[in-house]
N, C-alpha and C positions, 0 to 999 in steps of 0.2 A: 504494500500500500504506500502510495506517495504521500509525503507530507508537503505542506505548502512551501517549506524551505527547499524541497527538492524538485518541485514542479517547475517546468519551463514556463515562463511568462507568455501570456496570450500574444503579445506583440512579436516575440521571437518565433512562435509557431507560425504566425501569419507571414512573417518574412520568409521562413523556410518553405512554406507552402507556395508562396509567390515565386520563389526560385525554382520550384518544380512545375511551374505553369499554372498554379491555382490562384492567380492574382486578380481575377475579375469577380466582383461581388454579384451575387444572385439576389434578386428582389422578387418576392412573391406577392402577387396581386390576385384579385378575384378570378381573373381570366387565365392565370397561370404564372409561370416563373420567367423572368428576364435575366439574361446574363450581361452584365455591364451597364446597359441602359435600356430604357423602355422602347427603343427602336430595334432591339434585337428580336430574333424569332421568339415566339411564345412557346415555352416548354410545359408539357403536362407531366405529372408525376412519373408516368411510365417512360418518359423521354430522358429521365435523370437516374443516376445511381449515386448513392452516398458511399464513397469509398473509404471514408474515415470520419470519426467524430472525436472531438476533444472537449472535455468539460473542465471549466475553471471555477474554483470556489475561493472567494475572498475570505481570509481568515477573520478579519474584523469588520468587513463592510459587505452586507448582503447584496449591495448594488454591483459588486464585482462578480456575481455568479453569471456565467455565460456558457454557451455551447457554440462550438465552431465546427461546421460541417465542410469537408472537402467533397466536392461533387463533380461528376463527369456527365456530359450530355451524350445522347445517342449518336450525335454527329461529331464526336471527338473533341469537344471543347471542355475546358476545365474552369472551375470557379469555386467560390466559397460562400457560405451562408453563415452569418454571425448573428446570434440572438442572445439576449439576456434570458434567464429563466427564473421561475419562481415569481415572487411578488413584483419584481422589476421587469418582467417580460414586456417587450414592446410589441409583441405579436399576440394580442389576446383575442383576435378574431377567430371564429370557428373555421373560416376558410383556410387560414394559415395552418392550423392544427390538422385539419383533414388532409391538406395538401402534403405536408411533410410526413405524415404517417403513411401515406400511400407511395412514397418514394422508396424503391427497392434498395436494399443494403447489400453490398459486396465488398467488404473491407480489403484493402491492399496492405499487406504486411510491410511493404517498404515505406509506408507513411507512419508506421507505429513509432519509430524512433524519434520523430519530430517532436513528440510531446514528452519525452523523457528528459 
């Protein structure tokens, strides 16, 4: 079990993901997910795969609780989705929850070491 002293900070994991091509942010709207900006193609849950997720917990500040998803699209693009969880979640809409729960998961072992 990792302690907060041994956990890699969120910013470092994000930088490492960007170096591996996961630098575009994914935004979820009612009509679907966008990669980078709202002019990109609209992706549905079945068009995406969560290849890794990382959870971060603030030792003294609950606002520091977040989850970072590394995601790949069915057309070969890569991106990330970052969200707070718990009380401070910025995604309290049912559309968001339903969407992310429908995205298949197929974790890549080579991304595991980014969070250590």
